C-alpha positions in Angstrom: -54.5 -21.6 -13.1 -54.6 -24.8 -10.0 -55.4 -27.9 -12.5 -53.5 -25.7 -15.3 -51.4 -29.0 -16.9 -52.3 -31.1 -14.3 -51.4 -34.8 -15.0 -48.7 -33.5 -17.6 -46.2 -31.2 -16.1 -44.8 -32.8 -13.0 -42.0 -30.6 -11.1 -40.3 -32.8 -9.2 -37.1 -32.3 -11.3 -37.4 -28.4 -11.3 -36.8 -28.6 -6.8 -33.9 -28.1 -5.6 -32.3 -30.4 -2.8 -30.9 -28.2 0.3 -27.8 -31.3 1.2 -26.2 -28.8 3.6 -28.0 -27.1 7.0 -27.3 -23.5 6.1 -28.6 -20.6 4.0 -29.2 -21.5 -0.1 -27.3 -18.7 -0.7 -24.3 -20.4 0.6 -24.2 -23.4 -0.5 -21.9 -22.6 -3.9 -19.3 -21.4 -1.1 -19.9 -24.4 0.9 -19.2 -26.7 -2.6 -16.2 -24.2 -3.3 -14.9 -24.8 0.1 -15.3 -28.6 0.3 -12.9 -29.1 -3.6 -10.6 -26.3 -2.7 -10.4 -28.5 1.1 -9.8 -31.4 -1.6 -7.0 -29.9 -3.6 -5.1 -28.0 -0.9 -5.3 -31.1 1.5 -6.9 -32.0 5.0 -6.3 -30.8 8.0 -6.6 -27.9 6.6 -3.8 -25.4 7.9 -5.5 -21.6 9.4 -2.7 -19.6 8.8 -3.4 -19.2 4.6 -5.0 -16.5 3.3 -8.3 -17.2 2.4 -10.3 -14.7 0.0 -13.8 -15.3 -1.1 -16.1 -13.5 -3.8 -19.6 -12.3 -3.0 -22.1 -11.2 -5.1 -23.9 -7.8 -3.8 -26.8 -10.1 -2.3 -24.8 -12.5 -0.9 -23.2 -10.3 0.8 -26.0 -8.5 2.3 -27.5 -11.7 3.3 -24.5 -13.5 4.5 -21.6 -11.1 4.6 -21.9 -9.5 7.6 -19.0 -10.1 10.3 -19.0 -13.3 12.7 -19.9 -13.2 16.9 -21.2 -16.5 18.2 -24.6 -16.7 18.8 -27.8 -18.8 17.6 -27.0 -21.0 15.2 -29.3 -19.6 12.8 -26.6 -16.7 13.5 -23.8 -19.4 11.9 -26.2 -20.3 9.3 -26.3 -17.0 8.0 -22.6 -16.8 8.1 -21.6 -16.5 4.7 -17.5 -16.0 7.2 -18.8 -19.0 10.1 -19.5 -21.3 6.9 -17.1 -20.6 4.9 -15.0 -21.5 8.1 -16.4 -25.0 8.9 -17.1 -26.2 5.5 -12.4 -25.6 5.1 -11.9 -26.5 9.1 -14.2 -29.8 9.6 -14.5 -30.6 5.7 -18.7 -30.4 6.3 -21.6 -28.4 7.1 -23.9 -31.0 8.4 -26.3 -29.9 11.7 -23.6 -31.4 13.8 -21.7 -28.3 12.7 -24.1 -25.5 14.0 -24.3 -27.6 17.6 -23.9 -25.2 20.4 -20.8 -26.3 21.2 -19.1 -25.1 17.8 -20.1 -22.1 17.3 -17.5 -20.0 19.5 -14.5 -23.0 18.8 -11.8 -20.8 18.0 -10.1 -21.8 15.6 -13.4 -21.9 13.8 -14.4 -18.3 15.3 -10.6 -16.9 14.1 -11.1 -18.1 11.2 -14.3 -16.7 10.0 -12.2 -13.1 11.4 -9.6 -13.9 8.9 -11.3 -14.4 5.7 -11.2 -11.5 3.3 -14.5 -11.4 1.6 -14.5 -9.5 -2.2 -17.7 -8.1 -4.2 -17.3 -9.6 -7.3 -18.9 -7.5 -10.0 -19.1 -10.6 -12.4 -20.6 -13.0 -10.2 -23.6 -9.7 -10.2 -23.6 -10.5 -13.8 -24.5 -13.9 -13.1 -27.5 -13.7 -10.5 -29.9 -14.7 -9.6 -29.4 -17.3 -12.9 -27.3 -18.9 -11.9 -26.2 -19.0 -7.5 -22.0 -18.6 -8.4 -19.5 -18.3 -5.9 -15.8 -18.6 -5.5 -12.8 -19.1 -2.5 -9.1 -19.1 -2.7 -6.2 -19.6 -0.6 -3.0 -18.5 -0.7 -0.9 -21.9 -1.3 3.5 -22.0 -2.0 3.7 -17.6 -2.3 0.5 -18.9 -5.4 -3.2 -18.1 -4.9 -5.2 -21.3 -5.8 -8.7 -20.2 -6.7 -12.1 -22.8 -6.8 -14.7 -21.4 -8.8 -18.5 -23.0 -8.5 -21.3 -21.8 -11.2 -24.3 -23.3 -9.4 -24.6 -25.4 -6.1 -24.9 -28.7 -5.5 -28.5 -29.8 -5.2 -30.1 -27.2 -7.5 -31.8 -27.6 -10.9 -28.8 -27.2 -12.1 -26.1 -29.5 -11.0 -29.1 -32.1 -9.1 -27.8 -34.3 -6.2 -28.4 -37.8 -6.4 -29.7 -40.6 -4.4 -26.8 -40.8 -2.5 -26.7 -37.0 -1.5 -29.7 -37.1 -0.4 -28.7 -40.8 2.0 -25.6 -38.4 3.4 -27.5 -35.8 3.8 -29.8 -37.9 5.9 -27.5 -39.2 7.5 -25.8 -36.2 8.3 -29.5 -35.3 9.8 -30.1 -38.2 12.0 -26.9 -40.5 12.8 -28.6 -42.8 15.6 -30.7 -44.3 12.3 -29.4 -46.8 9.7 -29.7 -44.2 6.8 -28.5 -46.7 3.9 -31.5 -49.5 5.4 -34.2 -46.6 5.1 -33.0 -45.9 1.6 -32.9 -48.7 0.3 -36.6 -49.3 1.3 -37.4 -45.6 0.9 -35.9 -46.4 -2.8 -38.2 -49.2 -3.2 -40.7 -48.3 -2.4 -43.7 -50.3 -3.4 -41.4 -53.5 -3.4 -42.3 -53.2 0.9 -44.8 -52.1 3.2 -45.4 -48.8 5.0 -45.0 -50.6 8.4 -41.7 -51.3 7.8 -40.4 -48.3 6.1 -42.2 -46.3 9.9 -40.7 -49.3 12.0 -36.7 -48.8 10.3 -38.4 -44.2 10.7 -39.1 -45.3 14.8 -36.7 -47.1 16.1 -33.4 -45.1 16.9 -31.2 -48.1 16.7 -32.0 -50.1 14.1 -29.4 -51.8 12.1 -31.8 -54.4 10.1 -30.9 -54.2 7.1 -33.5 -53.8 4.5 -35.3 -56.8 2.8 
C-alpha cells in the first residue's frame, strides 16, 4: 500500500485549502455570508433578520449558542462566524483576535441568527458541504446557496486566493513579493525566498 501508484498518481489536485481561519464545516457559510453582504451592500444593516440553513452534522459541531470565550470557541461557532463575515466581510485571524470575541455588535448579531434545520442539506452531506444564508431585505428574503466552499476540490482556490490568505495571516510581510518568488521558485534561490520570509519589514519586489 505504501508504494501503490507511487509516481503515477498525485494527490495535490485533491487537496483542500482553507481560505478562512475557522472550522472547515463552516466555510460554505462564510462564502454565502460574504456573497449576501456583497449583494445587499456594506456596511451590513444589523437590523435585518438573518436565517442560516444547517445540516445536522454542522449543527452538532458548530450550532451552539455563542458566548465570548477563546479564539477556538469562536472558530467553531457557526453563529459567530456568519456574524463576523456579514459585519466585517472576512474571516481571517484578525476576526478571531481577543479584542473581537466580545465585540457587542458581533455578539448581538450572533445571538439573533436563526438556525434553520434543512433536510435537503443533510441529503447532500458529506459529498457536498452545502450551505445557505438568507437575510430579510425590503420585506423579502434574499438567499444565497453554496454547494461547496471555496478552496475545496469542487471549488479550487487559485494563486491569488492563497496569496490573499497569506496576507491576512501575516500582514507585516510583503505577501505579493513572497508569492512572486514562491510561484516561480525554479527561477530563484532558496536564500532569496528565506530572506523575504525572515524580514517582517521587507518590501522588496521580487527580482
